[in-house]
Residue frames as a rotation matrix with the C-alpha (Angstrom) as fourth column:
MET 1
0.518 0.854 0.049 85.49
0.289 -0.229 0.929 119.09
0.805 -0.468 -0.366 62.79
ILE 2
-0.443 -0.640 0.628 86.37
-0.337 -0.529 -0.778 120.91
0.831 -0.557 0.019 66.04
ILE 3
0.219 0.453 -0.864 85.99
0.737 0.503 0.451 119.53
0.639 -0.736 -0.224 69.49
CYS 4
-0.480 -0.302 0.824 85.39
-0.086 -0.918 -0.387 122.29
0.873 -0.257 0.415 72.05
GLU 5
-0.916 0.229 -0.329 84.04
0.358 0.101 -0.928 122.97
-0.179 -0.968 -0.175 75.60
ASN 6
-0.090 0.908 -0.410 81.27
0.412 -0.341 -0.845 125.32
-0.907 -0.245 -0.343 74.71
PRO 7
-0.237 0.010 0.971 80.24
0.965 0.114 0.235 125.72
-0.108 0.993 -0.037 71.03
LYS 8
0.782 0.584 0.215 78.72
0.600 -0.800 -0.007 129.16
0.168 0.134 -0.977 71.73
HIS 9
0.616 -0.651 -0.443 81.84
-0.069 -0.605 0.793 130.49
-0.785 -0.458 -0.418 73.30
SER 10
-0.261 -0.813 0.521 84.14
0.516 0.338 0.787 128.93
-0.816 0.474 0.331 70.52
LEU 11
0.248 0.452 0.857 81.93
0.968 -0.086 -0.235 130.42
-0.032 0.888 -0.459 67.69
LYS 12
0.865 0.009 -0.502 82.92
0.124 -0.973 0.196 133.97
-0.487 -0.232 -0.842 68.87
LEU 13
-0.028 -0.982 -0.185 86.51
-0.259 -0.172 0.950 133.25
-0.965 0.075 -0.250 67.86
LEU 14
-0.465 -0.166 0.870 85.79
0.583 0.682 0.442 130.96
-0.666 0.713 -0.220 64.86
ASN 15
0.649 0.701 0.294 83.35
0.722 -0.447 -0.529 133.57
-0.239 0.556 -0.796 63.30
LYS 16
0.683 -0.436 -0.587 86.02
-0.354 -0.899 0.256 136.32
-0.639 0.033 -0.768 63.58
LEU 17
-0.405 -0.914 0.020 88.45
-0.384 0.190 0.904 134.00
-0.830 0.358 -0.428 61.71
GLY 18
0.151 0.639 -0.754 85.85
-0.980 -0.002 -0.198 132.89
-0.128 0.769 0.627 59.21
ILE 19
-0.890 -0.427 -0.163 86.12
-0.432 0.902 -0.001 129.25
0.148 0.070 -0.987 60.22
LYS 20
0.072 0.989 0.129 83.12
-0.997 0.072 0.001 127.20
-0.009 -0.129 0.992 59.62
LYS 21
-0.705 -0.355 -0.614 83.34
-0.355 0.926 -0.127 123.58
0.614 0.128 -0.779 60.93
LYS 22
0.421 0.752 -0.507 81.10
0.112 0.512 0.852 121.05
0.900 -0.415 0.131 62.80
LEU 23
-0.394 -0.450 0.801 81.51
-0.747 -0.351 -0.565 121.83
0.535 -0.821 -0.198 66.57
ILE 24
0.222 0.463 -0.858 81.30
0.171 0.848 0.501 119.02
0.960 -0.258 0.109 69.11
PRO 25
0.475 -0.094 0.875 81.12
-0.770 -0.526 0.362 119.94
0.426 -0.846 -0.322 72.86
LEU 26
0.124 -0.468 -0.875 83.52
0.333 0.850 -0.408 117.93
0.935 -0.240 0.261 75.12
HIS 27
0.326 -0.021 0.945 83.52
-0.797 -0.544 0.263 117.97
0.509 -0.839 -0.194 78.97
ASP 28
-0.635 -0.663 0.396 84.97
-0.771 0.510 -0.383 115.80
0.052 -0.548 -0.835 81.72
TYR 29
-0.274 0.709 0.650 81.65
-0.447 0.504 -0.739 113.99
-0.852 -0.492 0.179 82.16
SER 30
0.776 0.619 -0.125 81.01
-0.331 0.231 -0.915 113.50
-0.537 0.751 0.384 78.33
GLU 31
-0.025 -0.865 -0.502 84.55
-0.933 -0.161 0.322 112.52
-0.359 0.476 -0.803 77.19
ILE 32
-0.746 -0.234 0.623 83.99
-0.090 0.963 0.253 108.80
-0.659 0.133 -0.740 76.91
ALA 33
0.305 0.912 0.276 80.76
0.399 0.141 -0.906 109.36
-0.865 0.386 -0.321 75.04
VAL 34
0.628 -0.190 -0.755 82.55
-0.628 -0.696 -0.347 111.72
-0.460 0.692 -0.556 72.55
ILE 35
-0.455 -0.889 0.049 85.31
-0.740 0.408 0.535 109.14
-0.496 0.208 -0.843 72.06
GLN 36
-0.417 0.402 0.815 82.75
0.274 0.911 -0.309 106.41
-0.867 0.095 -0.490 71.30
LYS 37
0.584 0.768 -0.262 80.89
0.151 -0.420 -0.895 108.73
-0.797 0.484 -0.361 68.88
LEU 38
0.586 -0.480 -0.652 84.03
-0.752 -0.622 -0.218 109.68
-0.301 0.619 -0.726 67.05
SER 39
0.170 -0.742 0.648 85.89
-0.346 0.571 0.744 106.44
-0.923 -0.350 -0.159 67.22
THR 40
0.353 -0.008 0.936 85.36
0.759 0.587 -0.282 105.49
-0.547 0.810 0.213 63.53
GLU 41
0.937 0.153 0.313 86.04
0.317 -0.750 -0.581 109.01
0.146 0.644 -0.751 62.32
LEU 42
0.708 -0.698 -0.112 89.28
-0.269 -0.413 0.870 109.60
-0.653 -0.586 -0.480 64.26
ALA 43
-0.153 -0.812 0.564 91.44
0.414 0.465 0.783 107.60
-0.898 0.353 0.265 61.69
ARG 44
0.020 0.268 0.963 89.73
1.000 0.014 -0.024 109.34
-0.020 0.963 -0.268 58.60
LYS 45
0.703 0.361 0.613 89.38
0.448 -0.894 0.011 112.95
0.552 0.267 -0.790 59.48
LYS 46
-0.556 -0.799 0.231 91.23
0.426 -0.512 -0.746 115.87
0.714 -0.316 0.625 60.80
ILE 47
0.610 0.752 -0.250 89.87
0.554 -0.180 0.813 116.75
0.566 -0.635 -0.526 64.24
VAL 48
-0.420 -0.678 0.603 90.89
0.073 -0.687 -0.723 119.71
0.905 -0.259 0.338 66.34
LEU 49
0.322 0.506 -0.800 90.53
0.861 0.196 0.470 120.03
0.395 -0.840 -0.373 70.01
ILE 50
-0.472 -0.361 0.804 90.40
0.091 -0.927 -0.363 123.55
0.877 -0.098 0.470 71.66
SER 51
-0.461 0.250 -0.851 89.67
0.876 -0.026 -0.482 125.00
-0.143 -0.968 -0.207 75.08
ASP 52
0.662 0.715 0.226 87.43
0.717 -0.692 0.088 127.87
0.219 0.104 -0.970 75.90
ALA 53
0.762 -0.513 0.395 90.42
-0.548 -0.836 -0.028 129.49
0.344 -0.195 -0.918 77.57
GLY 54
0.272 -0.729 0.629 93.87
-0.686 0.311 0.657 128.27
-0.675 -0.610 -0.416 78.58
SER 55
-0.488 -0.506 -0.711 95.23
-0.852 0.454 0.262 124.99
0.190 0.734 -0.652 76.94
PRO 56
0.575 0.638 -0.512 93.54
-0.532 0.767 0.358 121.65
0.621 0.067 0.781 76.48
LEU 57
0.430 -0.220 -0.876 94.26
0.438 0.899 -0.011 118.98
0.790 -0.379 0.483 79.18
ILE 58
-0.757 -0.652 -0.035 95.71
0.358 -0.369 -0.858 121.67
0.547 -0.662 0.512 81.58
SER 59
-0.712 0.687 -0.141 93.01
0.166 -0.030 -0.986 121.45
-0.682 -0.726 -0.093 84.20
ASP 60
-0.187 0.658 -0.729 90.73
-0.942 -0.331 -0.057 121.23
-0.279 0.676 0.682 80.94
PRO 61
0.657 0.489 0.574 88.99
-0.256 0.861 -0.440 118.34
-0.709 0.142 0.691 79.34
GLY 62
0.619 -0.348 -0.704 90.96
-0.755 -0.018 -0.655 116.13
0.215 0.937 -0.274 76.66
TYR 63
-0.334 -0.817 0.470 93.29
-0.863 0.466 0.196 113.68
-0.379 -0.340 -0.861 78.56
LYS 64
-0.078 0.275 0.958 91.15
-0.045 0.959 -0.279 110.61
-0.996 -0.065 -0.063 77.74
PHE 65
0.916 0.376 -0.138 90.54
-0.122 -0.066 -0.990 111.70
-0.381 0.924 -0.015 74.19
ILE 66
0.329 -0.905 -0.270 94.40
-0.934 -0.269 -0.236 112.20
0.141 0.330 -0.933 73.64
ASN 67
-0.436 -0.602 0.669 95.19
-0.692 0.699 0.179 108.86
-0.575 -0.385 -0.722 75.16
HIS 68
0.446 0.706 0.550 92.55
-0.011 0.619 -0.785 107.13
-0.895 0.344 0.284 73.08
CYS 69
0.921 -0.139 -0.363 94.36
-0.387 -0.240 -0.890 108.39
0.037 0.961 -0.275 69.94
ILE 70
-0.058 -0.983 0.174 97.84
-0.996 0.068 0.055 107.43
-0.065 -0.170 -0.983 71.38
LYS 71
-0.196 -0.065 0.978 96.70
-0.424 0.905 -0.025 103.82
-0.884 -0.420 -0.205 72.04
ARG 72
0.677 0.492 0.548 95.37
0.283 0.514 -0.810 103.50
-0.680 0.703 0.209 68.58
ASN 73
-0.299 -0.902 0.312 98.59
0.695 0.018 0.719 104.93
-0.654 0.431 0.622 67.03
LEU 74
0.579 0.585 0.569 96.90
0.814 -0.463 -0.352 107.84
0.058 0.666 -0.744 65.52
LYS 75
-0.458 -0.804 0.380 98.93
0.760 -0.576 -0.301 110.92
0.461 0.151 0.875 64.56
ILE 76
0.762 0.576 -0.296 98.49
0.646 -0.644 0.409 113.74
0.045 -0.503 -0.863 66.98
THR 77
-0.353 -0.875 0.331 100.21
0.734 -0.479 -0.481 117.09
0.580 0.073 0.812 67.33
THR 78
0.448 0.578 -0.682 99.92
0.869 -0.459 0.182 120.21
-0.208 -0.674 -0.709 69.23
ILE 79
-0.163 -0.444 0.881 100.39
0.475 -0.818 -0.324 123.97
0.865 0.365 0.344 68.76
PRO 80
-0.553 -0.115 -0.825 101.25
0.829 -0.176 -0.531 125.63
-0.084 -0.978 0.193 72.12
GLY 81
0.005 0.604 0.797 98.60
0.450 -0.713 0.537 128.24
0.893 0.356 -0.276 72.84
PRO 82
-0.074 -0.039 0.996 97.62
-0.564 -0.823 -0.075 130.51
0.823 -0.567 0.039 75.60
SER 83
0.290 0.205 -0.935 98.22
0.642 0.683 0.349 129.14
0.710 -0.701 0.067 79.24
SER 84
0.762 0.023 0.648 98.20
-0.313 -0.862 0.399 131.38
0.567 -0.507 -0.649 82.20
ILE 85
0.895 -0.400 -0.196 100.61
0.391 0.493 0.777 129.03
-0.215 -0.772 0.598 84.14
ILE 86
0.037 -0.967 0.252 103.88
0.988 -0.002 -0.152 130.24
0.147 0.255 0.956 82.35
PRO 87
-0.101 -0.163 0.981 103.21
0.284 -0.950 -0.129 133.98
0.953 0.266 0.142 82.32
ALA 88
0.832 0.438 0.341 102.16
-0.197 -0.340 0.919 133.81
0.519 -0.832 -0.197 85.96
LEU 89
0.662 -0.701 -0.266 105.33
0.702 0.455 0.549 132.12
-0.264 -0.550 0.793 86.95
GLN 90
-0.112 -0.742 0.661 107.36
0.851 -0.415 -0.322 134.69
0.514 0.526 0.677 84.81
LEU 91
-0.057 0.182 0.982 105.75
0.024 -0.983 0.184 137.66
0.998 0.034 0.052 86.43
SER 92
0.645 0.519 -0.561 105.69
0.444 0.343 0.828 136.34
0.622 -0.783 -0.009 89.96
GLY 93
0.252 -0.721 0.646 109.11
-0.779 -0.547 -0.307 137.39
0.574 -0.425 -0.699 91.27
VAL 94
0.637 -0.009 0.770 109.22
-0.594 0.631 0.499 133.91
-0.491 -0.776 0.397 92.76
PRO 95
-0.530 -0.843 -0.095 112.16
-0.724 0.391 0.568 131.50
-0.441 0.370 -0.818 91.91
ILE 96
0.567 0.823 -0.029 110.74
-0.678 0.447 -0.583 129.24
-0.467 0.351 0.812 89.11
ASN 97
-0.336 -0.726 -0.600 113.64
-0.920 0.389 0.045 126.94
0.201 0.568 -0.798 88.19
GLU 98
-0.888 0.285 -0.360 111.48
0.258 0.958 0.123 124.16
0.381 0.017 -0.925 89.67
PHE 99
-0.637 0.735 0.233 107.83
-0.758 -0.543 -0.361 124.29
-0.139 -0.406 0.903 90.17
TYR 100
-0.896 0.403 0.188 104.80
0.365 0.908 -0.206 122.12
-0.253 -0.116 -0.960 90.95
PHE 101
-0.663 0.744 0.079 101.36
-0.512 -0.529 0.677 122.64
0.545 0.408 0.732 89.22
ALA 102
-0.933 0.312 0.179 98.57
-0.014 0.466 -0.885 121.78
-0.359 -0.828 -0.430 91.61
GLY 103
-0.656 0.668 0.353 95.62
0.655 0.270 0.706 122.49
0.376 0.694 -0.614 89.47
PHE 104
-0.060 0.659 0.750 92.52
-0.062 -0.752 0.656 124.12
0.996 -0.007 0.086 90.94
PHE 105
-0.870 -0.143 0.471 92.10
-0.454 -0.136 -0.880 125.24
0.190 -0.980 0.054 94.50
PRO 106
-0.750 0.547 -0.372 89.37
0.499 0.837 0.225 122.95
0.434 -0.017 -0.901 96.04
LYS 107
-0.158 0.873 0.461 85.80
-0.002 -0.467 0.884 123.71
0.987 0.139 0.076 97.19
THR 108
0.765 0.518 -0.382 85.51
0.261 0.293 0.920 122.21
0.589 -0.803 0.089 100.69
LYS 109
0.723 -0.443 0.531 87.32
-0.673 -0.626 0.394 123.28
0.158 -0.642 -0.751 103.84
VAL 110
0.657 -0.401 0.638 88.76
-0.121 0.780 0.615 119.92
-0.744 -0.481 0.464 104.44
ALA 111
0.584 -0.438 0.684 90.07
0.809 0.381 -0.448 119.62
-0.064 0.815 0.576 100.89
MET 112
0.796 -0.358 0.488 91.45
-0.155 -0.900 -0.408 123.26
0.586 0.249 -0.771 101.11
LEU 113
0.720 -0.479 0.502 93.44
-0.621 -0.121 0.774 122.34
-0.310 -0.869 -0.385 104.11
GLU 114
0.488 -0.510 0.708 94.81
0.414 0.849 0.327 119.11
-0.769 0.134 0.625 102.62
PHE 115
0.733 -0.255 0.631 95.71
0.619 -0.136 -0.774 121.05
0.283 0.957 0.058 99.41
ILE 116
0.686 -0.535 0.493 97.57
-0.507 -0.837 -0.203 123.86
0.521 -0.110 -0.846 101.26
GLN 117
0.726 -0.463 0.508 99.42
-0.340 0.400 0.851 121.23
-0.597 -0.791 0.133 103.38
LYS 118
0.580 -0.471 0.665 100.90
0.759 0.609 -0.231 119.76
-0.296 0.638 0.711 100.26
ILE 119
0.642 -0.363 0.676 102.06
0.168 -0.793 -0.585 123.37
0.749 0.489 -0.448 99.18
LYS 120
0.787 -0.344 0.512 103.42
-0.617 -0.430 0.659 123.93
-0.006 -0.835 -0.550 102.73
ASP 121
0.568 -0.574 0.590 105.56
-0.086 0.672 0.736 120.82
-0.818 -0.469 0.332 102.66
SER 122
0.784 -0.262 0.562 106.85
0.620 0.280 -0.733 121.31
0.035 0.923 0.382 99.03
ASN 123
-0.076 -0.927 -0.368 110.47
0.604 -0.337 0.723 122.62
-0.793 -0.167 0.585 98.42
LYS 124
-0.676 -0.169 0.717 109.33
0.735 -0.223 0.640 123.70
0.052 0.960 0.275 95.00
THR 125
-0.792 0.524 -0.314 107.40
-0.519 -0.848 -0.106 126.86
-0.322 0.079 0.944 93.91
SER 126
-0.571 0.722 0.391 103.86
0.689 0.680 -0.250 125.86
-0.446 0.127 -0.886 93.55
VAL 127
-0.899 0.323 -0.296 101.42
-0.434 -0.749 0.501 127.30
-0.060 0.579 0.813 90.96
PHE 128
-0.704 0.704 0.094 97.61
0.685 0.708 -0.171 126.81
-0.187 -0.056 -0.981 91.08
PHE 129
-0.675 0.509 0.535 94.36
0.128 -0.632 0.764 128.36
0.727 0.584 0.361 89.93
VAL 130
-0.709 0.443 -0.549 91.80
0.600 -0.029 -0.799 130.04
-0.370 -0.896 -0.246 92.20
SER 131
-0.176 0.752 0.636 88.40
0.782 -0.285 0.554 131.43
0.597 0.595 -0.538 91.36
SER 132
-0.441 -0.083 0.894 87.39
-0.112 -0.983 -0.146 134.92
0.890 -0.164 0.425 92.46
HIS 133
0.490 0.782 0.385 84.92
-0.458 -0.145 0.877 133.81
0.742 -0.606 0.287 95.16
LYS 134
0.892 -0.260 -0.370 87.57
0.445 0.647 0.619 131.67
0.078 -0.716 0.693 96.98
ILE 135
0.151 -0.907 0.393 90.50
0.281 -0.342 -0.897 134.12
0.948 0.246 0.204 96.69
VAL 136
0.099 -0.150 0.984 90.12
-0.832 -0.555 -0.001 135.57
0.546 -0.818 -0.180 100.26
SER 137
0.905 0.243 0.349 89.51
-0.410 0.719 0.561 132.14
-0.115 -0.651 0.750 101.82
CYS 138
0.720 -0.690 -0.071 92.61
0.501 0.588 -0.634 130.89
0.480 0.421 0.770 100.08
LEU 139
0.003 -0.734 0.679 94.78
-0.128 -0.674 -0.727 133.82
0.992 -0.085 -0.095 101.38
ASN 140
0.395 0.275 0.877 93.40
-0.868 -0.202 0.454 133.37
0.302 -0.940 0.159 104.85
ILE 141
0.997 -0.063 0.049 94.29
0.049 0.968 0.244 129.61
-0.062 -0.241 0.968 104.89
ILE 142
0.477 -0.870 0.122 97.78
0.435 0.113 -0.893 130.40
0.764 0.479 0.432 103.54
GLU 143
0.026 -0.339 0.941 98.39
-0.501 -0.819 -0.281 133.06
0.865 -0.464 -0.191 106.25
ASN 144
0.581 0.321 0.748 97.20
-0.814 0.203 0.544 130.75
0.023 -0.925 0.379 108.96
GLU 145
0.963 -0.077 0.259 98.89
0.056 0.995 0.087 127.51
-0.265 -0.069 0.962 107.78
ILE 146
0.469 -0.821 0.325 102.06
0.811 0.255 -0.526 128.64
0.349 0.510 0.786 105.96
GLY 147
0.228 -0.420 -0.878 102.85
0.649 -0.607 0.459 132.17
-0.726 -0.674 0.134 106.98
SER 148
0.483 -0.080 -0.872 104.75
-0.263 -0.963 -0.057 134.96
-0.835 0.256 -0.486 105.21
ARG 149
-0.263 -0.616 0.742 106.13
0.620 0.482 0.620 133.15
-0.739 0.623 0.255 102.15
LEU 150
-0.614 0.004 -0.790 106.34
-0.474 -0.802 0.365 135.30
-0.632 0.598 0.493 98.92
ILE 151
-0.045 0.725 0.687 103.38
0.687 0.522 -0.506 134.92
-0.725 0.449 -0.522 96.60
GLY 152
-0.914 -0.015 -0.406 102.87
-0.278 -0.704 0.653 136.26
-0.296 0.710 0.639 93.07
LEU 153
-0.244 0.947 0.209 99.21
0.481 0.306 -0.822 136.58
-0.842 -0.100 -0.530 92.41
SER 154
-0.987 -0.102 -0.125 98.15
-0.064 -0.462 0.884 137.23
-0.148 0.881 0.449 88.79
LYS 155
-0.078 0.987 0.141 94.58
0.299 0.159 -0.941 137.94
-0.951 -0.031 -0.308 87.50
GLU 156
0.821 0.560 -0.109 93.16
0.078 -0.300 -0.951 138.29
-0.565 0.772 -0.290 84.02
LEU 157
-0.127 -0.992 -0.012 96.44
0.110 -0.026 0.994 137.60
-0.986 0.125 0.112 82.27
THR 158
-0.861 -0.376 0.342 96.91
0.415 -0.133 0.900 138.98
-0.293 0.917 0.271 78.80
LYS 159
0.161 0.951 0.266 93.45
0.955 -0.218 0.202 140.70
0.250 0.221 -0.943 79.18
ILE 160
0.076 -0.081 0.994 92.77
0.183 -0.979 -0.094 144.50
0.980 0.189 -0.060 79.45
ASN 161
0.688 0.270 0.674 92.49
-0.527 -0.452 0.720 144.18
0.498 -0.850 -0.169 83.35
GLU 162
0.420 -0.631 -0.652 95.60
0.498 0.761 -0.415 142.27
0.758 -0.150 0.635 83.86
LYS 163
0.517 -0.364 0.775 97.23
-0.732 -0.657 0.179 142.83
0.444 -0.660 -0.606 87.25
VAL 164
0.227 -0.515 -0.827 99.91
0.350 0.835 -0.424 141.22
0.909 -0.193 0.370 89.28
PHE 165
0.782 0.101 0.616 100.11
-0.517 -0.448 0.729 141.41
0.350 -0.888 -0.298 93.03
ARG 166
0.143 -0.718 -0.681 103.19
0.167 0.696 -0.699 140.42
0.976 -0.014 0.219 95.02
GLY 167
-0.321 -0.222 0.921 103.90
-0.824 -0.414 -0.387 139.96
0.467 -0.883 -0.050 98.75
SER 168
-0.998 0.039 0.057 102.81
-0.006 0.777 -0.630 137.66
-0.069 -0.629 -0.775 101.65
ALA 169
-0.424 0.905 0.026 99.25
0.752 0.336 0.566 136.56
0.504 0.260 -0.824 102.10
SER 170
0.092 0.475 -0.875 98.47
0.798 -0.561 -0.220 139.26
-0.596 -0.678 -0.430 104.66
GLU 171
-0.594 -0.389 -0.704 99.95
-0.060 -0.852 0.521 141.87
-0.802 0.351 0.482 102.28
LEU 172
-0.955 0.264 0.136 98.09
0.193 0.205 0.960 140.56
0.225 0.943 -0.246 99.30
LYS 173
-0.136 0.951 -0.277 94.74
0.989 0.145 0.013 140.65
0.052 -0.272 -0.961 101.24
ASN 174
-0.077 0.034 -0.996 95.27
0.424 -0.904 -0.063 144.32
-0.902 -0.427 0.055 102.02
LYS 175
-0.821 -0.389 -0.419 96.08
-0.198 -0.495 0.846 145.08
-0.536 0.778 0.329 98.34
LEU 176
-0.819 0.540 0.195 93.16
0.474 0.444 0.760 143.16
0.324 0.715 -0.619 96.99
LEU 177
-0.055 0.889 -0.454 90.54
0.994 0.004 -0.114 144.47
-0.099 -0.458 -0.884 99.43
ARG 178
-0.732 -0.268 -0.627 91.40
0.274 -0.958 0.090 148.15
-0.624 -0.106 0.774 98.55
GLU 179
-0.411 0.593 -0.692 89.18
-0.876 -0.467 0.120 147.89
-0.253 0.656 0.711 95.48
GLU 180
0.259 0.737 0.624 86.41
-0.479 0.659 -0.580 145.54
-0.839 -0.149 0.524 94.74
GLU 181
0.767 0.126 -0.630 87.53
-0.642 0.159 -0.750 145.21
0.006 0.979 0.203 91.19
ASN 182
-0.262 -0.965 0.019 90.80
-0.956 0.257 -0.138 143.55
0.128 -0.054 -0.990 92.43
THR 183
-0.541 0.037 0.840 88.93
-0.458 0.825 -0.331 140.51
-0.705 -0.564 -0.429 93.59
ARG 184
0.645 0.764 -0.007 87.12
-0.352 0.288 -0.891 139.75
-0.678 0.577 0.455 90.26
GLY 185
0.265 -0.504 -0.822 88.50
-0.917 0.131 -0.376 137.47
0.297 0.854 -0.428 87.55
GLU 186
0.939 -0.185 -0.290 90.44
0.219 0.972 0.088 134.30
0.266 -0.147 0.953 87.44
PHE 187
0.612 -0.728 0.309 93.63
-0.780 -0.488 0.392 134.10
-0.135 -0.481 -0.867 89.56
VAL 188
0.597 -0.578 -0.556 96.87
0.176 0.771 -0.612 132.26
0.783 0.268 0.562 89.27
PHE 189
0.903 -0.291 0.316 98.78
-0.400 -0.301 0.866 131.75
-0.157 -0.908 -0.388 92.55
VAL 190
0.398 -0.865 -0.307 102.51
0.140 0.388 -0.911 131.32
0.907 0.319 0.275 92.51
ILE 191
0.867 -0.029 0.497 103.89
-0.481 -0.308 0.821 130.60
0.129 -0.951 -0.281 95.99
GLU 192
0.013 -0.972 -0.234 107.51
-0.761 0.142 -0.633 129.85
0.649 0.186 -0.738 96.83
GLY 193
0.323 0.101 -0.941 108.64
0.180 0.970 0.165 126.53
0.929 -0.222 0.295 98.40
LYS 194
0.908 0.267 -0.324 109.20
0.322 0.054 0.945 126.04
0.270 -0.962 -0.037 102.09
GLN 195
0.391 -0.862 -0.323 113.10
0.801 0.145 0.581 126.36
-0.454 -0.485 0.747 102.09
VAL 196
0.234 -0.402 0.885 113.66
0.794 -0.447 -0.413 129.31
0.561 0.799 0.214 99.81
ARG 197
0.449 -0.041 0.893 113.29
-0.289 -0.952 0.101 132.21
0.846 -0.303 -0.439 102.12
GLN 198
0.980 -0.138 0.143 114.34
-0.104 0.259 0.960 130.27
-0.170 -0.956 0.240 105.23
LYS 199
0.446 -0.883 0.148 117.68
0.890 0.455 0.031 129.31
-0.094 0.118 0.989 103.64
GLU 200
0.219 -0.348 0.912 118.30
0.506 -0.758 -0.411 132.87
0.834 0.552 0.010 102.46
GLY 201
0.886 0.221 0.407 118.22
-0.220 -0.573 0.789 133.84
0.408 -0.789 -0.459 106.14
PHE 202
0.686 -0.694 -0.219 121.49
0.700 0.549 0.456 132.04
-0.196 -0.466 0.863 106.89
GLU 203
0.826 -0.499 -0.263 124.51
-0.502 -0.863 0.062 134.27
-0.258 0.081 -0.963 107.33
ILE 204
0.771 -0.588 -0.243 127.52
0.042 0.429 -0.902 133.26
0.635 0.686 0.356 105.26
GLU 205
0.098 -0.870 0.483 129.83
-0.640 -0.427 -0.639 134.58
0.762 -0.246 -0.599 107.85
LYS 206
0.550 0.197 0.812 128.94
-0.786 0.450 0.424 131.76
-0.282 -0.871 0.402 110.24
TYR 207
0.956 -0.040 0.289 130.79
0.125 0.951 -0.284 129.25
-0.264 0.308 0.914 108.00
HIS 208
0.602 -0.787 -0.132 134.20
-0.752 -0.504 -0.426 130.98
0.269 0.355 -0.895 107.69
LYS 209
-0.087 -0.687 0.721 135.94
-0.820 0.461 0.340 128.20
-0.566 -0.561 -0.603 109.73
GLU 210
0.351 0.330 0.876 134.29
0.167 0.899 -0.405 125.34
-0.921 0.289 0.260 107.68
ILE 211
0.994 0.096 -0.054 135.08
-0.026 -0.266 -0.964 127.14
-0.106 0.959 -0.262 104.42
ARG 212
0.278 -0.956 -0.094 138.78
-0.960 -0.278 -0.009 127.48
-0.018 0.093 -0.996 105.19
LYS 213
-0.148 -0.310 0.939 138.87
-0.372 0.897 0.237 123.74
-0.916 -0.314 -0.248 105.81
MET 214
0.568 0.481 0.667 137.35
0.331 0.609 -0.721 123.03
-0.753 0.631 0.186 102.47
LEU 215
0.892 -0.289 -0.348 139.50
-0.452 -0.606 -0.654 125.19
-0.021 0.741 -0.672 100.61
LEU 216
-0.036 -0.908 0.417 142.36
-0.804 0.274 0.528 122.96
-0.594 -0.316 -0.740 101.67
LYS 217
-0.435 -0.076 0.897 140.77
0.110 0.985 0.137 120.08
-0.894 0.158 -0.420 99.77
PHE 218
0.210 0.648 0.733 138.55
0.898 0.169 -0.406 121.50
-0.387 0.743 -0.546 97.06
SER 219
-0.649 -0.345 0.678 138.69
0.662 -0.695 0.280 124.29
0.375 0.630 0.680 94.37
LEU 220
-0.906 0.370 -0.204 136.99
-0.229 -0.836 -0.498 127.65
-0.355 -0.404 0.843 95.01
THR 221
-0.411 0.821 -0.398 134.07
-0.781 -0.092 0.617 126.60
0.470 0.564 0.679 92.60
ASP 222
-0.358 0.244 -0.901 133.62
0.204 0.962 0.180 123.37
0.911 -0.119 -0.395 94.35
VAL 223
-0.861 -0.040 -0.507 133.40
0.509 -0.064 -0.858 125.04
0.002 -0.997 0.076 97.65
VAL 224
-0.796 0.587 -0.145 130.83
-0.598 -0.800 0.042 127.55
-0.091 0.120 0.989 96.42
GLU 225
-0.237 0.697 -0.677 128.70
-0.475 0.524 0.707 124.67
0.848 0.489 0.207 95.11
ILE 226
-0.459 0.026 -0.888 128.94
0.553 0.791 -0.263 122.71
0.696 -0.611 -0.378 98.39
VAL 227
-0.893 0.173 -0.415 128.06
0.269 -0.534 -0.802 125.63
-0.360 -0.828 0.430 100.60
HIS 228
-0.643 0.717 -0.271 125.09
-0.746 -0.507 0.431 126.56
0.172 0.479 0.861 98.28
LYS 229
-0.310 0.512 -0.801 123.79
-0.175 0.798 0.577 123.07
0.934 0.319 -0.158 98.44
LEU 230
-0.559 -0.020 -0.829 124.04
0.730 0.463 -0.503 122.96
0.394 -0.886 -0.245 102.30
THR 231
-0.715 0.153 -0.682 122.62
0.403 -0.707 -0.581 126.46
-0.571 -0.691 0.444 103.06
GLY 232
0.242 0.774 0.586 120.68
0.965 -0.132 -0.225 127.61
-0.096 0.620 -0.779 99.96
ILE 233
0.181 -0.256 -0.950 122.62
0.233 -0.927 0.294 130.94
-0.955 -0.275 -0.108 100.16
ASN 234
0.967 0.111 -0.230 122.79
-0.183 -0.329 -0.927 132.92
-0.179 0.938 -0.297 96.86
LYS 235
0.623 -0.739 0.256 125.84
0.779 0.616 -0.117 131.61
-0.071 0.273 0.959 94.93
ASN 236
0.300 -0.549 0.780 127.14
0.293 -0.725 -0.624 135.15
0.908 0.416 -0.057 94.08
LYS 237
0.711 -0.099 0.696 127.18
-0.651 -0.465 0.600 136.00
0.264 -0.880 -0.395 97.98
ILE 238
0.897 -0.355 0.262 129.02
0.123 0.772 0.623 132.73
-0.424 -0.527 0.737 98.65
TYR 239
0.524 -0.679 0.514 131.56
0.751 0.085 -0.655 133.32
0.401 0.729 0.555 95.84
LYS 240
0.444 -0.391 0.806 132.53
-0.248 -0.918 -0.308 136.87
0.861 -0.063 -0.505 97.25
CYS 241
0.740 -0.093 0.667 132.88
-0.670 -0.012 0.742 135.44
-0.061 -0.996 -0.071 100.73
VAL 242
0.809 -0.451 0.377 134.98
0.391 0.892 0.226 132.37
-0.438 -0.036 0.898 99.72
LEU 243
0.503 -0.622 0.600 137.18
0.523 -0.334 -0.784 134.57
0.688 0.708 0.157 97.49
ASN 244
0.453 -0.343 0.823 137.91
-0.578 -0.816 -0.022 136.90
0.679 -0.465 -0.568 100.35
ILE 245
0.828 -0.163 0.537 138.73
-0.397 0.506 0.766 133.91
-0.397 -0.847 0.354 102.67
LYS 246
0.783 -0.505 0.363 140.91
0.615 0.715 -0.332 132.41
-0.092 0.483 0.871 100.15
ASN 247
0.234 -0.716 0.658 142.97
0.337 -0.575 -0.745 135.69
0.912 0.396 0.107 99.62
SER 248
0.691 -0.108 0.715 143.21
-0.585 -0.665 0.464 136.57
0.425 -0.739 -0.523 103.25
């Protein structure tokens, strides 16, 4: 059998593939009931969990169901499928060596402000989902509360109307509002951490005196690493500067 969010939606794909199985709907509010209903069958049958879009458990139902199986030592596995998080990060132009997934942008004004405050205070790149009717509100709050950090905004990833916008919140508003079509669809926000752009603003030339002192004690590689950790300046830029100082 197949557990899915919406059987009517899932049937479109299953019919194309010629798959005919019993379909059981699963939602956040019905997850416990589904587990109770299938508790005796889980150990005897092969059961598949799919999402309408994206990937199960990633802001989708399934967490309680999977943990029920884990606690009963039932064999489970996964086949990684479509998830907009990774392609949105890859296409954003924002550093993604560390990132924080924040789920869905909330509905109420108070919750929105609390949500954005967490993003504002995070040193890591943040990624989250926003529905089309909240996209302008989200950009307004980011512009007012965070400022001009770099954002990669993807919509309708892997579909025919896929688009990626890059820039600050104010720049993205201008780009989106040029055409009504731009504000339709499902969006993934990728916004850089609070220290990334600020640190890059440091001028390496300010640290010549300190670098000379460090070169008396440490290797060139170690000095590059120390300066990078202290300032966040690009390592290639630091290396060229340190090498020039060492050779002068």
